Backbone of each chain as ProteinMPNN parsed JSONL, in Angstrom:
{"seq_chain_A": "XXXXXXXXXXXXXXXXXXXXXXXXXXXXXXXXXXXXXXXXXXXXXXXXXXXXXXXXXXXXXXXXXXXXXXXXXXXXXXXXXXXXXXXXXXXXXXXXXXXXXXXXXXXXXXXXXX", "coords_chain_A": {"N_chain_A": [[59.907, 80.579, 139.706], [59.756, 83.863, 138.585], [59.888, 85.599, 135.419], [60.861, 88.073, 135.824], [62.558, 87.832, 137.952], [64.648, 86.457, 136.822], [65.574, 88.27, 135.023], [66.656, 90.257, 136.487], [66.68, 93.654, 137.36], [65.51, 94.483, 135.05], [63.045, 95.341, 134.278], [62.388, 97.978, 135.235], [64.192, 99.346, 133.819], [66.642, 100.184, 134.824], [70.067, 100.0, 135.538], [70.713, 97.391, 134.387], [72.474, 94.361, 134.065], [75.465, 94.564, 132.238], [75.107, 97.013, 131.333], [73.011, 99.909, 131.031], [70.313, 101.282, 129.024], [70.581, 104.33, 127.438], [68.367, 106.894, 126.815], [66.647, 109.297, 124.705], [65.06, 110.79, 126.368], [66.411, 110.74, 128.83], [68.681, 112.036, 128.13], [67.713, 114.554, 127.613], [66.921, 115.165, 130.18], [69.42, 115.432, 131.465], [70.46, 117.636, 130.188], [68.691, 119.513, 130.97], [69.21, 119.586, 133.712], [71.804, 120.53, 133.642], [71.891, 123.041, 132.308], [69.656, 124.398, 133.062], [67.227, 125.147, 131.813], [63.692, 125.177, 131.099], [61.949, 122.024, 131.118], [60.645, 121.643, 128.749], [61.934, 123.411, 127.025], [64.529, 122.317, 127.084], [63.996, 119.873, 125.924], [63.094, 120.655, 123.36], [65.46, 121.764, 122.386], [67.262, 119.578, 122.32], [65.933, 117.984, 120.464], [66.15, 119.674, 118.27], [68.911, 119.675, 117.868], [69.358, 117.029, 116.971], [67.673, 117.018, 114.754], [68.914, 118.894, 113.139], [71.326, 117.569, 112.637], [70.316, 115.399, 111.196], [69.154, 116.65, 108.948], [71.412, 117.717, 107.748], [72.908, 115.413, 107.116], [71.144, 114.22, 105.427], [71.374, 115.773, 103.221], [73.607, 114.743, 102.206], [75.915, 115.56, 103.253], [78.864, 115.29, 105.277], [79.247, 114.788, 108.838], [81.331, 115.957, 111.287], [82.379, 115.262, 114.43], [84.54, 116.247, 116.663], [86.555, 114.23, 118.739], [84.576, 112.45, 119.069], [83.399, 111.234, 116.662], [82.939, 110.573, 113.097], [80.181, 111.082, 110.971], [79.314, 109.68, 108.037], [78.066, 109.893, 104.75], [77.604, 107.456, 102.381], [77.858, 106.47, 98.983], [76.34, 103.825, 97.395], [76.829, 101.611, 94.787], [74.618, 100.027, 92.366], [74.132, 96.507, 92.775], [74.446, 92.968, 92.202], [72.572, 90.877, 94.099], [71.787, 88.024, 96.146], [69.196, 85.914, 96.978], [69.49, 84.268, 99.883], [68.074, 82.049, 100.591], [66.674, 80.982, 98.402], [68.471, 81.189, 96.383], [68.079, 82.77, 94.303], [68.801, 85.347, 91.995], [68.932, 88.846, 92.452], [68.659, 92.33, 91.641], [70.239, 94.693, 93.601], [69.391, 97.843, 94.293], [70.984, 101.035, 93.542], [72.126, 102.887, 96.323], [72.108, 105.111, 99.132], [73.941, 105.244, 101.976], [74.368, 105.583, 105.544], [77.263, 105.851, 107.478], [79.088, 105.371, 110.511], [82.069, 106.518, 111.763], [83.985, 105.917, 114.366], [85.897, 108.098, 116.485], [89.411, 108.071, 117.336], [89.712, 108.784, 119.951], [87.256, 108.118, 121.149], [87.284, 105.368, 120.697], [89.497, 104.547, 122.219], [88.618, 105.303, 124.711], [86.743, 103.414, 125.355], [88.24, 101.259, 125.947], [89.715, 101.562, 128.175], [91.458, 100.706, 131.17], [91.614, 97.974, 130.803]], "CA_chain_A": [[60.628, 81.854, 139.535], [59.204, 84.67, 137.495], [60.848, 86.133, 134.46], [61.441, 89.279, 136.417], [63.658, 87.392, 138.791], [65.769, 86.082, 135.962], [66.052, 89.431, 134.29], [67.136, 91.297, 137.403], [65.8, 94.813, 137.42], [65.327, 94.92, 133.666], [61.725, 95.94, 134.122], [62.351, 99.426, 135.401], [65.167, 99.924, 132.902], [67.783, 100.766, 135.51], [71.202, 99.154, 135.913], [70.7, 96.006, 133.938], [73.844, 93.912, 133.89], [75.932, 94.8, 130.88], [74.889, 98.416, 131.017], [71.627, 100.271, 130.741], [70.098, 102.018, 127.785], [70.355, 105.763, 127.553], [67.386, 107.318, 125.814], [66.578, 110.73, 124.482], [64.445, 111.388, 127.557], [67.442, 110.95, 129.851], [69.586, 113.043, 127.568], [67.012, 115.813, 127.849], [66.987, 115.363, 131.625], [70.74, 115.907, 131.87], [70.596, 118.993, 129.651], [67.833, 120.295, 131.846], [69.938, 119.777, 134.966], [73.056, 121.237, 133.422], [71.761, 124.418, 131.862], [68.593, 125.024, 133.827], [66.039, 125.618, 131.096], [62.532, 124.351, 131.42], [62.045, 120.72, 130.459], [60.149, 121.819, 127.387], [63.036, 124.025, 126.26], [65.603, 121.331, 126.954], [63.534, 118.876, 124.964], [63.111, 121.276, 122.031], [66.843, 121.951, 121.969], [67.82, 118.279, 121.957], [65.301, 117.604, 119.191], [66.725, 120.518, 117.216], [70.271, 119.194, 117.612], [69.293, 115.84, 116.124], [67.051, 117.363, 113.477], [69.953, 119.567, 112.355], [72.235, 116.525, 112.17], [69.622, 114.609, 110.186], [69.014, 117.45, 107.73], [72.737, 117.827, 107.144], [73.265, 114.118, 106.544], [70.192, 113.998, 104.346], [71.912, 116.469, 102.049], [74.789, 114.018, 101.771], [77.082, 116.194, 103.858], [79.32, 114.542, 106.446], [79.273, 115.52, 110.101], [82.527, 115.58, 112.038], [82.348, 115.692, 115.823], [85.871, 115.9, 117.146], [86.531, 113.522, 120.004], [83.49, 111.477, 119.073], [83.499, 110.47, 115.428], [82.398, 111.175, 111.883], [79.054, 110.439, 110.3], [79.603, 109.853, 106.621], [77.103, 109.323, 103.814], [78.321, 106.766, 101.313], [77.075, 106.079, 97.819], [76.525, 102.426, 97.017], [76.389, 101.343, 93.422], [73.752, 98.842, 92.323], [74.898, 95.252, 92.663], [73.621, 91.774, 92.146], [72.536, 90.13, 95.348], [71.205, 86.704, 95.996], [68.365, 85.469, 98.086], [70.236, 83.132, 100.431], [67.218, 80.887, 100.751], [66.308, 80.384, 97.12], [69.582, 81.296, 95.445], [67.618, 83.633, 93.227], [69.559, 86.59, 91.875], [68.145, 90.069, 92.32], [69.494, 93.515, 91.646], [70.083, 95.587, 94.734], [69.485, 99.165, 93.657], [71.942, 102.0, 94.085], [71.578, 103.512, 97.515], [72.953, 106.0, 99.913], [73.886, 104.75, 103.354], [75.089, 106.357, 106.54], [78.169, 105.077, 108.323], [79.707, 106.111, 111.611], [83.45, 106.13, 112.007], [84.316, 106.458, 115.683], [87.215, 108.711, 116.594], [90.382, 107.332, 118.138], [89.434, 109.134, 121.357], [86.13, 107.292, 121.602], [87.699, 103.968, 120.693], [90.347, 104.218, 123.373], [87.84, 105.493, 125.941], [86.017, 102.176, 125.644], [89.164, 100.18, 126.299], [90.541, 101.938, 129.324], [91.388, 99.833, 132.336], [91.492, 96.55, 130.469]], "C_chain_A": [[60.041, 82.63, 138.36], [60.311, 85.137, 136.566], [61.594, 87.318, 135.048], [62.668, 88.937, 137.246], [64.889, 87.072, 137.963], [66.41, 87.296, 135.315], [66.638, 90.507, 135.201], [66.163, 92.445, 137.4], [65.512, 95.365, 136.023], [64.027, 95.706, 133.48], [61.71, 97.454, 134.234], [63.456, 100.119, 134.589], [66.4, 100.501, 133.562], [68.822, 99.685, 135.841], [71.054, 97.67, 135.61], [72.15, 95.595, 133.757], [74.258, 94.1, 132.434], [75.612, 96.205, 130.428], [73.453, 98.713, 130.658], [71.535, 101.028, 129.423], [69.805, 103.475, 128.088], [69.385, 106.172, 126.449], [67.404, 108.829, 125.676], [66.025, 111.446, 125.708], [65.486, 111.686, 128.639], [68.463, 111.993, 129.413], [69.001, 114.434, 127.842], [67.096, 116.179, 129.334], [68.343, 115.954, 132.038], [71.031, 117.301, 131.327], [69.862, 119.956, 130.579], [68.547, 120.599, 133.168], [71.15, 120.677, 134.793], [72.845, 122.724, 133.138], [70.59, 125.149, 132.511], [67.504, 125.705, 133.014], [64.856, 124.839, 131.621], [62.706, 123.035, 130.676], [61.636, 120.821, 129.003], [61.262, 122.395, 126.505], [64.146, 123.02, 126.009], [65.242, 120.288, 125.9], [63.572, 119.426, 123.539], [64.532, 121.402, 121.498], [67.462, 120.627, 121.52], [67.239, 117.802, 120.631], [65.913, 118.392, 118.037], [68.141, 120.078, 116.861], [70.215, 118.003, 116.655], [68.662, 116.129, 114.774], [68.076, 118.04, 112.563], [70.946, 118.547, 111.798], [71.595, 115.741, 111.026], [69.511, 115.365, 108.86], [70.342, 117.551, 106.989], [73.116, 116.53, 106.431], [72.379, 113.787, 105.343], [70.687, 114.657, 103.051], [73.162, 115.775, 101.514], [76.073, 114.587, 102.353], [77.538, 115.381, 105.067], [79.342, 115.417, 107.691], [80.456, 115.013, 110.911], [82.437, 116.141, 113.455], [83.675, 115.274, 116.441], [85.774, 115.272, 118.533], [85.434, 112.481, 120.078], [83.551, 110.607, 117.815], [82.891, 111.209, 114.255], [81.224, 110.355, 111.359], [79.225, 110.725, 108.818], [78.536, 109.174, 105.758], [77.88, 108.703, 102.661], [77.366, 106.341, 100.208], [77.379, 104.623, 97.513], [76.005, 102.229, 95.606], [75.442, 100.142, 93.416], [74.601, 97.591, 92.199], [73.921, 94.082, 92.631], [73.708, 91.056, 93.481], [71.856, 88.803, 95.101], [70.359, 86.407, 97.213], [69.008, 84.206, 98.66], [69.383, 81.864, 100.556], [66.948, 80.178, 99.416], [67.444, 80.4, 96.103], [69.257, 82.196, 94.276], [68.413, 84.935, 93.191], [68.625, 87.779, 91.74], [69.085, 91.264, 92.315], [69.195, 94.348, 92.883], [70.37, 96.982, 94.201], [70.577, 100.025, 94.289], [71.329, 102.634, 95.304], [72.61, 104.362, 98.217], [72.832, 105.544, 101.364], [74.728, 105.614, 104.281], [76.006, 105.445, 107.338], [78.745, 105.983, 109.402], [81.115, 105.587, 111.799], [83.861, 106.745, 113.337], [85.718, 107.058, 115.702], [88.118, 107.843, 117.461], [90.128, 107.553, 119.624], [88.326, 108.243, 121.914], [86.531, 105.831, 121.692], [88.557, 103.647, 121.905], [89.607, 104.396, 124.684], [87.135, 104.197, 126.34], [86.933, 101.059, 126.111], [90.099, 100.528, 127.447], [90.359, 100.933, 130.445], [91.161, 98.376, 132.003], [92.855, 95.925, 130.313]], "O_chain_A": [[59.86, 82.085, 137.272], [61.498, 85.074, 136.887], [62.782, 87.527, 134.8], [63.67, 89.651, 137.242], [66.017, 87.375, 138.35], [67.62, 87.343, 135.091], [67.07, 91.556, 134.723], [64.95, 92.237, 137.434], [65.299, 96.565, 135.848], [63.932, 96.603, 132.643], [61.088, 98.136, 133.42], [63.624, 101.336, 134.671], [67.144, 101.242, 132.919], [68.493, 98.613, 136.351], [71.249, 96.817, 136.475], [72.972, 96.408, 133.336], [73.484, 93.825, 131.517], [75.823, 96.551, 129.266], [72.761, 97.889, 130.061], [72.542, 101.363, 128.801], [68.917, 103.808, 128.873], [69.577, 105.825, 125.283], [68.081, 109.537, 126.421], [66.452, 112.549, 126.049], [65.452, 112.737, 129.279], [69.024, 112.725, 130.228], [69.708, 115.356, 128.249], [67.311, 117.336, 129.695], [68.401, 116.868, 132.861], [71.772, 118.065, 131.946], [70.343, 121.039, 130.913], [68.493, 121.72, 133.674], [71.484, 121.476, 135.667], [73.559, 123.567, 133.682], [70.542, 126.38, 132.508], [66.923, 126.701, 133.444], [64.994, 123.959, 132.471], [63.495, 122.933, 129.736], [62.211, 120.164, 128.135], [61.496, 121.928, 125.391], [64.641, 122.88, 124.891], [66.078, 119.879, 125.095], [64.028, 118.747, 122.619], [64.785, 121.179, 120.315], [68.105, 120.558, 120.473], [67.959, 117.281, 119.78], [66.162, 117.846, 116.962], [68.528, 120.104, 115.692], [70.932, 117.967, 115.655], [69.064, 115.555, 113.762], [68.101, 117.788, 111.358], [71.36, 118.638, 110.642], [72.241, 115.454, 110.018], [69.742, 114.802, 107.79], [70.389, 117.48, 105.761], [73.583, 116.547, 105.292], [72.817, 113.159, 104.379], [70.448, 114.163, 101.949], [73.708, 116.176, 100.487], [77.173, 114.162, 102.001], [76.71, 114.842, 105.801], [79.445, 116.64, 107.6], [80.58, 113.82, 111.188], [82.422, 117.357, 113.647], [83.904, 114.095, 116.708], [85.009, 115.725, 119.385], [85.364, 111.714, 121.038], [83.734, 109.393, 117.9], [82.393, 112.326, 114.395], [81.264, 109.126, 111.309], [79.274, 111.882, 108.4], [78.155, 108.03, 106.006], [78.717, 109.36, 102.042], [76.237, 105.917, 100.455], [78.541, 104.236, 97.388], [74.889, 102.628, 95.275], [75.455, 99.334, 94.345], [75.668, 97.615, 91.585], [72.747, 94.202, 92.984], [74.791, 90.678, 93.929], [71.409, 88.504, 93.993], [70.781, 86.632, 98.348], [69.062, 83.18, 97.981], [69.908, 80.752, 100.619], [66.989, 78.952, 99.322], [67.387, 79.709, 95.086], [70.067, 82.365, 93.365], [68.666, 85.548, 94.227], [67.641, 87.726, 91.001], [70.165, 91.223, 92.905], [68.041, 94.665, 93.17], [71.468, 97.258, 93.718], [71.026, 99.776, 95.408], [70.126, 102.897, 95.324], [73.805, 104.323, 97.924], [71.729, 105.472, 101.907], [75.67, 106.281, 103.855], [75.584, 104.393, 107.817], [78.869, 107.195, 109.224], [81.337, 104.388, 111.97], [84.064, 107.956, 113.427], [86.617, 106.576, 115.012], [87.649, 106.993, 118.218], [90.298, 106.651, 120.444], [88.445, 107.689, 123.006], [86.169, 105.135, 122.641], [88.377, 102.612, 122.547], [89.919, 103.725, 125.667], [86.956, 103.922, 127.526], [86.47, 100.034, 126.612], [91.125, 99.882, 127.661], [89.276, 100.386, 130.65], [90.594, 97.625, 132.797], [92.959, 94.731, 130.031]]}, "seq_chain_B": "XXXXXXXXXXXXXXXXXXXXXXXXXXXXXXXXXXXXXXXXXXXXXXXXXXXXXXXXXXXXXXXXXXXXXXXXXXXXXXXXXXXXXXXXXXXXXXXXXXXXXXXXXXXXXXXXXX", "coords_chain_B": {"N_chain_B": [[80.159, 119.145, 107.922], [81.298, 120.531, 110.867], [81.739, 120.279, 114.476], [81.782, 122.889, 115.5], [80.569, 124.263, 113.435], [78.083, 123.186, 113.591], [77.244, 124.171, 116.062], [77.201, 126.852, 115.417], [75.148, 126.895, 113.495], [72.981, 126.075, 115.034], [72.851, 128.196, 116.783], [71.889, 130.194, 115.206], [69.291, 129.558, 115.075], [68.434, 129.376, 117.651], [68.005, 131.942, 119.059], [67.778, 133.039, 121.566], [69.695, 131.909, 123.108], [73.102, 131.831, 124.233], [76.195, 131.375, 122.427], [78.006, 129.983, 123.906], [76.377, 128.619, 125.689], [75.009, 126.932, 123.94], [77.129, 125.46, 123.009], [77.812, 124.062, 125.324], [75.566, 122.46, 125.574], [75.644, 120.883, 123.214], [78.089, 119.569, 123.632], [77.437, 118.204, 125.969], [75.529, 116.404, 125.033], [77.073, 114.654, 123.345], [78.984, 113.834, 125.193], [77.459, 112.464, 127.054], [76.599, 110.285, 125.576], [79.063, 109.043, 125.08], [79.815, 108.449, 127.735], [77.8, 106.63, 128.506], [78.364, 104.518, 126.77], [80.886, 103.845, 127.663], [80.258, 102.657, 130.04], [79.357, 100.373, 129.11], [76.857, 100.4, 128.127], [73.876, 100.946, 126.052], [72.789, 103.358, 123.636], [69.879, 104.783, 122.725], [68.45, 106.521, 120.247], [65.661, 107.529, 119.115], [64.656, 107.568, 115.755], [67.045, 108.542, 114.957], [69.297, 106.826, 115.571], [71.078, 103.963, 116.976], [73.544, 103.616, 119.424], [76.016, 101.33, 120.374], [78.079, 99.002, 122.252], [80.387, 96.799, 120.946], [81.958, 93.644, 121.282], [85.202, 92.639, 120.42], [86.947, 89.786, 119.721], [90.193, 88.586, 120.914], [92.984, 88.407, 118.694], [95.367, 87.054, 116.311], [97.335, 89.348, 114.849], [98.816, 91.132, 112.084], [101.479, 93.153, 111.26], [101.077, 95.136, 108.593], [103.089, 96.401, 107.198], [105.634, 95.467, 108.023], [105.219, 92.8, 108.296], [105.405, 91.472, 110.635], [104.16, 89.328, 113.11], [101.665, 90.127, 115.376], [100.108, 90.188, 118.607], [96.799, 90.855, 119.119], [94.902, 92.231, 121.578], [91.708, 91.326, 123.079], [88.982, 93.55, 122.538], [86.776, 96.386, 122.935], [84.503, 97.871, 120.73], [82.981, 100.86, 119.501], [79.721, 100.942, 118.092], [77.497, 101.959, 115.583], [74.178, 101.935, 114.69], [72.165, 102.888, 112.155], [69.077, 104.618, 112.463], [65.648, 103.965, 111.444], [64.174, 106.167, 110.352], [66.177, 108.092, 109.727], [67.773, 106.571, 108.042], [66.086, 106.164, 105.892], [65.625, 108.806, 105.121], [68.172, 109.643, 104.322], [68.628, 107.931, 102.197], [66.456, 108.494, 100.533], [67.055, 111.005, 99.615], [68.756, 110.486, 97.62], [67.089, 109.35, 95.698], [65.598, 111.604, 95.065], [67.489, 113.137, 93.767], [68.006, 111.535, 91.615], [65.643, 111.723, 90.257], [65.77, 114.363, 89.438], [67.872, 114.179, 87.638], [67.141, 112.341, 85.65], [65.061, 111.95, 82.686], [61.863, 113.474, 81.993], [59.911, 111.483, 81.69], [60.835, 109.096, 83.021], [60.953, 110.157, 85.476], [58.336, 110.49, 86.033], [57.563, 107.826, 86.162], [58.995, 106.929, 88.404], [57.818, 108.409, 90.359], [55.31, 107.286, 90.414], [55.92, 104.821, 91.488], [56.839, 105.492, 94.008]], "CA_chain_B": [[79.834, 120.029, 109.041], [82.046, 120.218, 112.078], [80.979, 120.593, 115.689], [81.614, 124.342, 115.639], [79.574, 124.683, 112.443], [76.796, 122.768, 114.151], [76.931, 125.166, 117.096], [76.887, 128.069, 114.664], [73.834, 126.71, 112.87], [71.979, 126.051, 116.106], [72.728, 129.523, 117.406], [71.05, 131.013, 114.334], [67.885, 129.22, 115.299], [68.124, 129.561, 119.065], [68.495, 133.31, 119.278], [67.765, 133.399, 122.998], [70.804, 131.259, 123.807], [74.441, 132.249, 123.822], [76.948, 130.321, 121.758], [78.611, 129.18, 124.971], [75.345, 127.707, 126.193], [74.758, 125.914, 122.92], [78.292, 124.581, 123.006], [77.685, 123.179, 126.483], [74.513, 121.492, 125.269], [76.144, 119.932, 122.216], [79.104, 118.741, 124.293], [76.751, 117.309, 126.907], [74.914, 115.322, 124.252], [78.055, 113.649, 122.939], [79.621, 113.279, 126.388], [76.532, 111.505, 127.655], [76.653, 109.075, 124.751], [80.355, 108.42, 125.372], [79.75, 107.916, 129.103], [76.943, 105.438, 128.51], [79.087, 103.447, 126.088], [81.988, 103.448, 128.544], [79.695, 101.752, 131.043], [78.9, 99.171, 128.413], [75.433, 100.533, 127.812], [73.422, 101.304, 124.725], [72.133, 104.656, 123.544], [68.847, 104.647, 121.719], [67.899, 107.814, 119.89], [64.59, 107.248, 118.151], [64.676, 108.358, 114.53], [68.421, 108.836, 114.581], [70.009, 105.558, 115.537], [71.46, 103.36, 118.242], [74.97, 103.382, 119.649], [76.262, 100.27, 121.333], [79.452, 98.528, 122.326], [80.534, 95.42, 120.494], [83.211, 93.027, 121.694], [85.995, 91.986, 119.375], [87.843, 88.832, 120.391], [91.63, 88.699, 120.667], [93.373, 87.708, 117.466], [96.725, 87.224, 115.824], [97.354, 90.32, 113.77], [100.096, 91.218, 111.391], [101.816, 94.502, 110.82], [101.113, 95.012, 107.127], [104.32, 96.971, 106.656], [106.815, 94.642, 108.316], [104.887, 91.387, 108.26], [105.615, 90.893, 111.958], [102.941, 88.887, 113.761], [101.445, 90.729, 116.688], [98.939, 89.716, 119.306], [95.855, 91.942, 119.378], [94.041, 91.87, 122.722], [90.281, 91.545, 122.837], [88.672, 94.942, 122.788], [85.418, 96.839, 122.701], [84.435, 98.932, 119.722], [81.671, 101.493, 119.393], [79.005, 100.584, 116.879], [76.3, 102.77, 115.365], [73.212, 101.4, 113.726], [71.323, 104.025, 111.785], [67.649, 104.416, 112.685], [64.821, 103.841, 110.247], [63.838, 107.471, 109.761], [67.37, 108.692, 109.131], [68.206, 105.723, 106.929], [65.207, 106.452, 104.758], [65.836, 110.174, 104.654], [69.456, 109.7, 103.616], [68.49, 107.216, 100.931], [65.486, 109.172, 99.676], [67.675, 112.161, 98.982], [69.339, 109.952, 96.389], [65.982, 109.232, 94.754], [65.23, 112.932, 94.603], [68.486, 113.57, 92.802], [67.815, 110.727, 90.414], [64.505, 112.33, 89.569], [66.257, 115.573, 88.766], [68.799, 113.86, 86.558], [66.527, 111.591, 84.562], [64.102, 112.727, 81.905], [60.524, 113.651, 82.538], [59.171, 110.226, 81.669], [61.226, 108.195, 84.099], [60.602, 110.855, 86.702], [56.927, 110.148, 86.222], [57.537, 106.419, 86.573], [59.516, 106.831, 89.758], [56.798, 108.981, 91.229], [54.25, 106.293, 90.547], [56.404, 103.779, 92.381], [56.863, 106.053, 95.353]], "C_chain_B": [[80.624, 119.595, 110.277], [81.207, 120.603, 113.301], [80.754, 122.096, 115.809], [80.624, 124.888, 114.611], [78.161, 124.305, 112.897], [76.319, 123.785, 115.194], [76.474, 126.475, 116.441], [75.46, 128.021, 114.116], [72.72, 126.754, 113.916], [71.77, 127.443, 116.686], [71.943, 130.487, 116.514], [69.573, 130.77, 114.588], [67.457, 129.419, 116.739], [68.676, 130.909, 119.515], [68.591, 133.691, 120.757], [68.901, 132.756, 123.784], [72.148, 131.777, 123.317], [75.147, 131.067, 123.176], [77.577, 129.387, 122.793], [77.609, 128.161, 125.501], [75.094, 126.57, 125.206], [75.916, 124.92, 122.863], [78.229, 123.577, 124.155], [76.664, 122.075, 126.201], [75.016, 120.417, 124.302], [77.188, 118.997, 122.84], [78.454, 117.739, 125.242], [76.14, 116.122, 126.174], [75.947, 114.238, 123.931], [78.805, 113.043, 124.129], [78.75, 112.215, 127.047], [76.56, 110.182, 126.895], [77.941, 108.312, 125.057], [80.339, 107.735, 126.74], [78.964, 106.612, 129.156], [77.665, 104.255, 127.874], [80.234, 102.927, 126.947], [81.514, 102.462, 129.602], [79.161, 100.483, 130.396], [77.449, 99.226, 128.001], [75.16, 100.849, 126.362], [72.826, 102.698, 124.764], [71.141, 104.59, 122.396], [68.231, 106.002, 121.443], [66.916, 107.61, 118.747], [64.677, 108.164, 116.935], [66.076, 108.676, 114.049], [69.215, 107.533, 114.465], [70.362, 105.081, 116.929], [72.969, 103.198, 118.295], [75.09, 102.223, 120.624], [77.718, 99.84, 121.286], [79.488, 97.086, 121.847], [81.905, 94.907, 120.882], [83.906, 92.415, 120.49], [86.975, 91.051, 120.071], [89.307, 89.092, 120.063], [91.977, 87.936, 119.4], [94.852, 87.908, 117.181], [96.666, 88.221, 114.684], [98.709, 90.321, 113.102], [100.322, 92.67, 111.003], [101.978, 94.458, 109.309], [102.406, 95.533, 106.506], [105.494, 96.014, 106.817], [106.518, 93.152, 108.241], [105.053, 90.693, 109.602], [104.273, 90.521, 112.584], [102.82, 89.549, 115.129], [100.168, 90.166, 117.295], [98.025, 90.909, 119.576], [94.904, 91.474, 120.477], [92.57, 92.014, 122.357], [89.922, 92.976, 123.242], [87.205, 95.229, 122.483], [85.45, 97.918, 121.641], [83.037, 99.537, 119.703], [81.026, 101.109, 118.071], [77.745, 101.433, 116.769], [75.419, 102.111, 114.32], [72.233, 102.519, 113.422], [69.84, 103.672, 111.963], [66.864, 104.48, 111.385], [64.578, 105.188, 109.569], [65.038, 108.072, 109.044], [67.851, 107.892, 107.928], [67.384, 106.046, 105.688], [65.434, 107.856, 104.213], [67.124, 110.305, 103.856], [69.324, 109.05, 102.242], [67.518, 107.908, 99.981], [66.078, 110.378, 98.975], [68.349, 111.743, 97.679], [68.259, 109.869, 95.32], [65.606, 110.597, 94.189], [66.219, 113.451, 93.568], [68.349, 112.814, 91.494], [66.697, 111.311, 89.575], [64.965, 113.547, 88.779], [67.065, 115.241, 87.525], [68.111, 113.186, 85.374], [65.49, 112.442, 83.831], [62.709, 112.675, 82.519], [59.787, 112.309, 82.699], [59.537, 109.317, 82.832], [60.956, 108.84, 85.458], [59.164, 110.516, 87.069], [56.806, 108.726, 86.765], [57.931, 106.273, 88.031], [58.483, 107.35, 90.755], [55.665, 108.002, 91.47], [54.642, 105.193, 91.526], [56.393, 104.266, 93.823], [55.445, 106.373, 95.758]], "O_chain_B": [[80.604, 118.428, 110.666], [80.122, 121.171, 113.179], [79.664, 122.534, 116.177], [79.921, 125.862, 114.881], [77.189, 125.008, 112.623], [75.159, 124.197, 115.204], [75.502, 127.102, 116.861], [74.684, 128.967, 114.253], [71.675, 127.374, 113.719], [70.651, 127.82, 117.037], [71.396, 131.478, 116.998], [68.725, 131.632, 114.357], [66.275, 129.607, 117.026], [69.666, 130.995, 120.242], [69.382, 134.551, 121.142], [69.062, 133.016, 124.976], [72.312, 132.115, 122.145], [74.751, 129.915, 123.351], [77.669, 128.176, 122.591], [77.944, 126.999, 125.73], [74.982, 125.406, 125.589], [75.72, 123.717, 122.693], [78.547, 122.4, 123.986], [76.874, 120.912, 126.546], [74.845, 119.219, 124.529], [77.171, 117.789, 122.605], [78.861, 116.58, 125.314], [76.223, 114.982, 126.632], [75.728, 113.059, 124.208], [79.212, 111.883, 124.083], [79.247, 111.198, 127.533], [76.547, 109.105, 127.491], [77.922, 107.099, 125.266], [80.787, 106.598, 126.886], [79.393, 105.628, 129.759], [77.591, 103.131, 128.371], [80.521, 101.73, 126.963], [82.246, 101.561, 130.011], [78.583, 99.626, 131.065], [76.874, 98.223, 127.578], [76.074, 101.001, 125.552], [72.404, 103.165, 125.822], [71.515, 104.37, 121.244], [67.563, 106.572, 122.306], [67.294, 107.531, 117.578], [64.76, 109.385, 117.07], [66.282, 109.034, 112.889], [69.731, 107.193, 113.4], [70.002, 105.702, 117.929], [73.594, 102.714, 117.352], [74.339, 102.149, 121.596], [78.482, 100.25, 120.412], [78.703, 96.254, 122.3], [82.895, 95.637, 120.82], [83.282, 91.762, 119.654], [87.75, 91.487, 120.921], [89.626, 89.735, 119.063], [91.337, 86.936, 119.074], [95.498, 88.8, 117.73], [96.022, 87.97, 113.666], [99.626, 89.605, 113.504], [99.424, 93.326, 110.473], [102.899, 93.823, 108.796], [102.766, 95.136, 105.397], [106.251, 95.777, 105.876], [107.431, 92.334, 108.137], [104.87, 89.48, 109.709], [103.347, 91.331, 112.583], [103.755, 89.53, 115.931], [99.266, 89.726, 116.583], [98.45, 91.878, 120.206], [94.203, 90.472, 120.336], [92.227, 92.746, 121.429], [90.497, 93.531, 124.178], [86.504, 94.429, 121.864], [86.326, 98.783, 121.652], [82.039, 98.834, 119.866], [81.706, 100.968, 117.054], [77.014, 101.603, 117.745], [75.862, 101.779, 113.22], [71.557, 103.032, 114.314], [69.414, 102.561, 111.648], [67.347, 104.978, 110.368], [64.757, 105.325, 108.359], [64.933, 108.508, 107.898], [68.282, 108.458, 106.923], [67.916, 106.183, 104.587], [65.436, 108.072, 103.001], [67.164, 110.995, 102.837], [69.845, 109.559, 101.25], [67.727, 107.912, 98.768], [65.659, 110.734, 97.874], [68.493, 112.544, 96.755], [68.478, 110.265, 94.175], [65.333, 110.735, 92.997], [65.835, 114.122, 92.611], [68.545, 113.368, 90.412], [66.788, 111.385, 88.35], [64.603, 113.735, 87.618], [66.967, 115.916, 86.499], [68.466, 113.439, 84.223], [65.098, 113.511, 84.3], [62.444, 111.913, 83.448], [59.135, 112.055, 83.711], [58.662, 108.825, 83.544], [60.758, 108.15, 86.458], [58.825, 110.29, 88.231], [56.049, 108.462, 87.699], [57.269, 105.571, 88.796], [58.305, 106.799, 91.841], [55.133, 107.898, 92.575], [53.814, 104.698, 92.29], [55.99, 103.546, 94.736], [55.214, 106.861, 96.864]]}, "name": "protein", "num_of_chains": 2, "seq": "XXXXXXXXXXXXXXXXXXXXXXXXXXXXXXXXXXXXXXXXXXXXXXXXXXXXXXXXXXXXXXXXXXXXXXXXXXXXXXXXXXXXXXXXXXXXXXXXXXXXXXXXXXXXXXXXXXXXXXXXXXXXXXXXXXXXXXXXXXXXXXXXXXXXXXXXXXXXXXXXXXXXXXXXXXXXXXXXXXXXXXXXXXXXXXXXXXXXXXXXXXXXXXXXXXXXXXXXXXXXXXXXXXXX"}
């Protein structure tokens, strides 16, 4: 038996058990179908949407998408960490991290019919 | 930044599109992500991050106010893992601010490290 047989149709990326992966390309495809721009335009627009989100978050500003969730930039103070293998202590520098807090709507959408 | 502010910002850059069209596009983006997650799939947006569904097992919970023990059913929760590019951009903005705040000398040092 080949690996392909074990993996189902994983190779072509369609309908793998447990759900498939949606990529930017497919997102662009659905925009293209919905609004009827050229593929190039649809692609540029989707890229611009994400670039705008990234630039905003980069500035430390939060992004609130109602019905979906909030992207929040959090400041982390420096702290002492430990290498779990050697037990050696090292300082983990102050950093800025991005967290996503899903909205109640999104959370309940995932638990419907259970 | 809220969704309507995002639409506003995009419409300043996409002069050939109406606000309604941009709104449809932005909604489509987030609806597609939600849909994919509902089906148990993953959403991979290169440079931005990955959305996926994680299972949380059933557990005995407690109402923190009353202390009453409640049974919490197993459930699915949305999870976002920030992508490399965005993670670095968000964190680098901190470094840039540090440079501004510190004196010339340490700014020089930091530059050498980067």
